[in-house]
VMD Tcl script that draws the C-alpha trace (Angstrom):
set ca {
  {-36.41 29.14 -11.67}
  {-33.14 30.90 -12.36}
  {-30.86 29.34 -14.90}
  {-28.46 32.16 -15.30}
  {-25.72 30.86 -12.94}
  {-25.09 28.64 -9.99}
  {-24.11 31.80 -8.16}
  {-27.79 32.36 -7.59}
  {-28.08 29.41 -5.12}
  {-29.72 30.07 -1.73}
  {-27.92 29.02 1.46}
  {-29.26 25.87 2.94}
  {-31.21 26.08 6.31}
  {-28.36 24.36 8.05}
  {-26.07 27.20 6.66}
  {-28.48 29.86 8.01}
  {-28.41 28.21 11.48}
  {-24.62 27.84 11.46}
  {-24.18 31.55 10.46}
  {-26.52 32.75 13.28}
  {-24.67 30.61 15.86}
  {-21.00 30.95 14.74}
  {-18.41 31.97 17.25}
  {-16.79 35.21 15.79}
  {-13.89 37.59 16.34}
  {-11.96 40.20 14.43}
  {-10.42 38.31 11.46}
  {-8.05 41.18 10.59}
  {-6.47 40.65 14.01}
  {-6.62 36.92 13.33}
  {-9.05 36.48 16.14}
  {-11.99 34.87 14.34}
  {-12.22 31.16 15.54}
  {-14.62 30.06 12.82}
  {-12.56 31.66 9.98}
  {-9.35 30.12 11.51}
  {-10.96 26.78 11.68}
  {-12.09 26.89 8.07}
  {-8.77 27.96 6.77}
  {-6.87 25.36 8.77}
  {-9.37 22.61 7.84}
  {-9.55 23.60 4.16}
  {-5.70 23.68 3.83}
  {-5.42 20.09 5.15}
  {-8.46 18.99 3.08}
  {-6.94 20.00 -0.15}
  {-3.47 19.14 0.49}
  {-1.83 22.60 1.01}
  {0.16 24.25 3.78}
  {-2.32 27.20 4.27}
  {-5.54 28.81 3.10}
  {-7.05 32.31 3.03}
  {-10.75 33.05 3.14}
  {-11.63 35.80 0.71}
  {-14.79 37.55 -0.35}
  {-15.05 36.06 -3.89}
  {-13.28 34.03 -6.49}
  {-12.30 37.15 -8.33}
  {-10.50 38.42 -5.16}
  {-8.92 34.99 -4.56}
  {-7.59 34.74 -8.16}
  {-6.29 38.35 -7.93}
  {-4.42 37.62 -4.64}
  {-3.12 34.37 -6.04}
  {-1.69 36.06 -9.17}
  {-0.26 38.99 -7.20}
  {1.29 36.64 -4.72}
  {3.02 34.66 -7.55}
  {4.00 37.62 -9.68}
  {5.85 40.99 -9.20}
  {5.20 44.18 -11.13}
  {6.39 43.64 -14.76}
  {5.88 39.84 -14.51}
  {3.59 37.87 -16.88}
  {1.24 34.90 -16.46}
  {0.03 32.52 -19.23}
  {-3.61 31.67 -19.33}
  {-6.44 30.80 -21.81}
  {-8.34 33.29 -23.99}
  {-11.45 32.07 -22.15}
  {-9.92 32.26 -18.55}
  {-12.17 33.92 -16.16}
  {-9.16 35.66 -14.51}
  {-8.28 37.19 -17.86}
  {-11.58 37.79 -19.49}
  {-14.12 38.43 -16.66}
  {-12.35 39.97 -13.69}
  {-12.03 43.59 -15.00}
  {-8.25 43.31 -15.78}
  {-7.50 43.27 -12.12}
  {-4.18 41.62 -12.41}
  {-2.96 44.21 -15.01}
  {-4.58 47.20 -13.21}
  {-3.85 46.46 -9.61}
  {-0.87 44.08 -9.89}
  {0.89 45.47 -13.06}
  {1.04 41.84 -14.13}
  {0.81 41.21 -17.93}
  {-1.59 38.47 -19.00}
  {-0.54 36.35 -22.03}
  {-3.62 34.63 -23.33}
  {-3.48 31.53 -25.34}
  {-6.37 30.22 -27.43}
  {-8.24 27.48 -25.66}
  {-8.68 24.25 -27.47}
  {-12.28 23.04 -27.83}
  {-11.88 20.86 -24.74}
  {-10.68 23.83 -22.75}
  {-7.07 22.77 -22.60}
  {-4.04 24.97 -23.75}
  {-1.65 23.63 -26.27}
  {1.73 23.20 -24.72}
  {3.75 24.08 -27.84}
  {1.88 27.46 -28.01}
  {2.46 27.96 -24.33}
  {6.25 27.26 -24.78}
  {6.34 29.62 -27.68}
  {4.85 32.44 -25.49}
  {7.41 32.21 -22.72}
  {9.60 35.35 -22.92}
  {13.36 35.20 -23.15}
  {15.27 36.39 -20.06}
  {15.82 39.88 -21.62}
  {15.04 43.32 -20.31}
  {12.88 44.06 -23.26}
  {10.22 41.54 -22.12}
  {7.93 40.97 -19.22}
  {9.20 38.04 -17.14}
  {7.04 34.93 -17.55}
  {6.43 33.47 -14.10}
  {3.16 31.52 -14.01}
  {0.73 29.29 -15.92}
  {-2.98 29.70 -14.78}
  {-5.42 26.93 -15.72}
  {-9.24 26.90 -15.03}
  {-11.03 23.63 -14.05}
  {-13.84 23.34 -14.91}
  {-13.88 25.77 -17.85}
  {-17.18 26.55 -19.49}
  {-18.28 23.38 -17.77}
  {-15.71 21.21 -19.25}
  {-13.36 19.05 -17.17}
  {-9.59 19.12 -17.83}
  {-8.42 15.54 -18.07}
  {-6.12 14.22 -15.27}
  {-3.51 13.32 -17.82}
  {-3.42 16.92 -18.98}
  {-2.82 18.13 -15.43}
  {0.07 15.70 -15.13}
  {1.52 17.14 -18.33}
  {1.01 20.71 -17.08}
  {2.88 20.05 -14.01}
  {5.75 18.67 -16.06}
  {5.60 21.60 -18.36}
  {5.87 24.25 -15.69}
  {8.62 22.29 -13.87}
  {10.66 22.15 -17.12}
  {10.20 25.76 -17.81}
  {10.74 27.26 -14.33}
  {7.07 28.42 -13.84}
  {4.52 28.14 -10.97}
  {1.04 26.60 -11.63}
  {-2.23 28.15 -10.37}
  {-5.60 26.69 -10.68}
  {-8.80 28.89 -10.87}
  {-10.83 26.05 -9.25}
  {-14.06 28.10 -8.83}
  {-15.88 24.84 -9.86}
  {-13.12 22.30 -9.05}
  {-15.46 20.25 -7.08}
  {-17.68 19.82 -10.11}
  {-14.60 18.53 -11.89}
  {-13.93 16.05 -9.13}
  {-17.36 14.87 -8.93}
  {-17.54 14.38 -12.80}
  {-14.30 12.38 -12.62}
  {-15.42 10.55 -9.51}
  {-12.17 11.33 -7.70}
  {-11.23 13.15 -4.50}
  {-10.55 16.80 -5.10}
  {-7.11 16.41 -3.52}
  {-6.15 14.34 -6.62}
  {-6.56 17.42 -8.75}
  {-5.04 19.85 -6.29}
  {-1.80 17.89 -6.00}
  {-0.53 19.31 -9.33}
  {-0.81 22.94 -8.43}
  {1.29 25.44 -6.40}
  {-1.99 27.36 -5.68}
  {-5.69 26.90 -6.11}
  {-8.88 28.80 -5.64}
  {-12.29 27.19 -4.58}
  {-15.45 29.23 -4.83}
  {-17.94 28.35 -1.97}
  {-20.81 30.45 -3.36}
  {-21.63 28.72 -6.60}
  {-22.96 25.19 -6.72}
  {-21.78 24.61 -3.27}
  {-24.43 27.21 -2.18}
  {-22.68 29.30 0.54}
  {-23.87 32.89 0.29}
  {-20.42 34.54 0.05}
  {-16.73 33.60 -0.24}
  {-13.97 31.76 -1.84}
  {-10.65 30.13 -0.66}
  {-7.10 30.62 -1.85}
  {-4.88 27.69 -1.04}
  {-1.08 27.47 -1.23}
  {2.23 27.34 0.66}
  {2.49 29.20 3.98}
  {4.74 31.89 2.29}
  {2.32 32.53 -0.60}
  {-0.66 32.75 1.75}
  {1.09 35.19 3.96}
  {1.81 37.48 0.99}
  {-1.83 37.05 -0.15}
  {-3.07 37.98 3.30}
  {-1.16 41.21 3.13}
  {-2.40 41.93 -0.33}
  {-6.07 41.11 0.64}
  {-5.70 44.00 3.19}
  {-4.25 46.24 0.61}
  {-7.16 45.80 -1.87}
  {-9.63 46.33 0.89}
  {-10.54 42.72 1.61}
  {-9.87 42.61 5.33}
  {-13.13 41.54 7.05}
  {-13.97 41.64 10.67}
  {-16.55 39.10 12.16}
  {-16.22 37.04 9.00}
  {-16.90 33.72 10.92}
  {-20.63 34.36 10.03}
  {-19.68 33.68 6.45}
  {-16.99 31.07 7.09}
  {-19.44 28.82 8.96}
  {-21.55 28.60 5.79}
  {-18.38 27.99 3.78}
  {-17.42 25.00 5.85}
  {-20.85 23.32 5.26}
  {-20.56 24.07 1.65}
  {-17.40 21.85 1.43}
  {-18.86 19.06 3.80}
  {-22.51 18.83 3.06}
  {-23.08 20.24 -0.40}
  {-20.65 18.23 -2.63}
  {-22.98 15.35 -3.23}
  {-25.54 17.64 -4.68}
  {-23.27 18.38 -7.60}
  {-23.81 14.98 -9.11}
  {-27.56 15.66 -9.23}
  {-26.85 19.08 -10.84}
  {-24.77 17.22 -13.55}
  {-27.48 14.78 -14.25}
  {-30.03 17.62 -14.55}
  {-27.72 19.45 -17.03}
  {-27.43 16.28 -19.21}
  {-31.22 15.98 -19.19}
  {-31.47 19.54 -20.25}
  {-29.06 19.17 -23.00}
  {-30.89 16.19 -24.52}
  {-34.17 18.09 -24.24}
  {-32.86 21.20 -25.91}
  {-31.69 19.18 -28.85}
  {-35.17 18.14 -29.44}
  {-36.38 21.87 -29.72}
  {-36.35 23.36 -33.25}
  {-33.55 26.09 -33.47}
  {-31.56 24.77 -30.45}
  {-28.35 22.85 -30.85}
  {-26.15 21.50 -28.04}
  {-22.88 19.55 -28.32}
  {-23.57 16.98 -25.76}
  {-19.94 15.89 -25.65}
  {-19.12 19.18 -23.82}
  {-21.96 18.91 -21.16}
  {-19.65 17.38 -18.59}
  {-20.91 19.11 -15.40}
  {-23.63 21.70 -14.64}
  {-23.27 24.17 -17.59}
  {-25.17 23.81 -20.95}
  {-24.43 25.92 -24.01}
  {-27.02 25.88 -26.81}
  {-26.46 27.46 -30.30}
  {-29.49 29.16 -31.75}
  {-30.45 29.44 -35.37}
  {-32.08 32.51 -36.85}
  {-35.55 31.30 -36.29}
  {-35.21 31.88 -32.56}
  {-35.81 35.36 -31.17}
  {-34.21 34.65 -27.77}
  {-35.11 38.21 -26.40}
  {-38.72 37.36 -26.94}
  {-38.26 33.94 -25.53}
  {-36.59 35.33 -22.50}
  {-39.48 37.82 -21.96}
  {-42.02 34.97 -22.22}
  {-40.14 32.83 -19.71}
  {-39.73 35.77 -17.27}
  {-43.66 36.13 -17.32}
  {-43.75 32.57 -16.04}
  {-41.12 33.15 -13.45}
  {-38.16 31.54 -15.24}
  {-34.95 33.65 -15.58}
  {-32.40 33.12 -18.32}
  {-29.72 35.35 -19.89}
  {-30.38 35.86 -23.53}
  {-27.48 35.27 -25.89}
  {-26.22 33.08 -28.66}
  {-24.90 30.69 -27.58}
  {-27.15 30.76 -24.54}
  {-25.84 29.42 -21.27}
  {-28.05 27.41 -18.87}
  {-26.66 26.45 -15.44}
  {-28.12 23.84 -13.17}
  {-27.79 24.00 -9.40}
  {-29.37 22.81 -6.10}
  {-32.37 25.12 -6.60}
  {-33.25 23.58 -9.95}
  {-35.01 20.15 -9.93}
  {-35.55 17.57 -12.53}
  {-39.20 18.72 -12.71}
  {-37.96 22.28 -13.26}
  {-36.08 21.05 -16.36}
  {-39.26 19.56 -17.56}
  {-41.09 22.83 -17.20}
  {-38.38 24.85 -18.85}
  {-38.31 22.49 -21.92}
  {-42.00 22.71 -22.27}
  {-42.07 26.49 -22.02}
  {-39.20 26.81 -24.49}
  {-40.96 24.54 -27.01}
  {-44.20 26.58 -26.66}
  {-42.22 29.85 -26.95}
  {-40.60 28.99 -30.24}
  {-43.59 27.33 -31.94}
}
mol new
graphics top color blue
foreach p $ca { graphics top sphere $p radius 0.5 }
foreach p [lrange $ca 0 end-1] q [lrange $ca 1 end] { graphics top cylinder $p $q radius 0.2 }
display resetview
């Protein structure tokens, strides 16, 4: 059992078969029929003009930011945003784009008054504020639809574009019981990760206008992301979006079960209000030696990432019975 992340999901048997039999060509020449079909289908599915298949969510976000912004421009985002905190500073290093992070509210949203105050005047002393980047889900929390409506209004009033890091946007859609297109409609660009809970082995999508995607395609080549017979990967990506979405509801149910169980273990505390999808954060008191606990679990074939708070992520390769086993082992380890 591996609770570190939903990135550890194994591809399904159907994915492995589709990968083995996928028609392929050279995607840098635009000749791979399976990649082309995925990109065309995904653009229509999510309500955008075009799509680009990329190696990872980090690459998709980088290309999105660089396609929206020029050197010396700035984007607004959250302090906890993945494309600010966990992507090696790529926008700044490779795009010369300045991030302007704003403290996230407890529910993951960003305060519009703080965002407004962070927009730079049109003055040669300042970076040019061009873009607002949101993340949904963020730390497992779902941005309310009313907030997305307000964000669209905010960027329109302030002459900005709006990007969504939608690595787990399907988790958000499933949690809200809506079609993903209802979320996508508010954004000028969006990423979707295929290799997290949706279980493809590799890949993410960047979605946007035809003009933005053409810029991103050139940038993808520039940063070394041109792939050749990539249809082998795209075939699994299509199945991720068509066959694996229903699994996310089970993942969410398992996360809720885990949260309840953790609250019953001495030294563990979970704010169940924020367990909205497949990610559970537990705060630990000083009585818990999480490094020793992790070693004990590892001896039983259970993998976690020690920390405080500690993050557990449910996914298709974690069953309800696995939750029971984990809870029992944790209870025993902290006794």
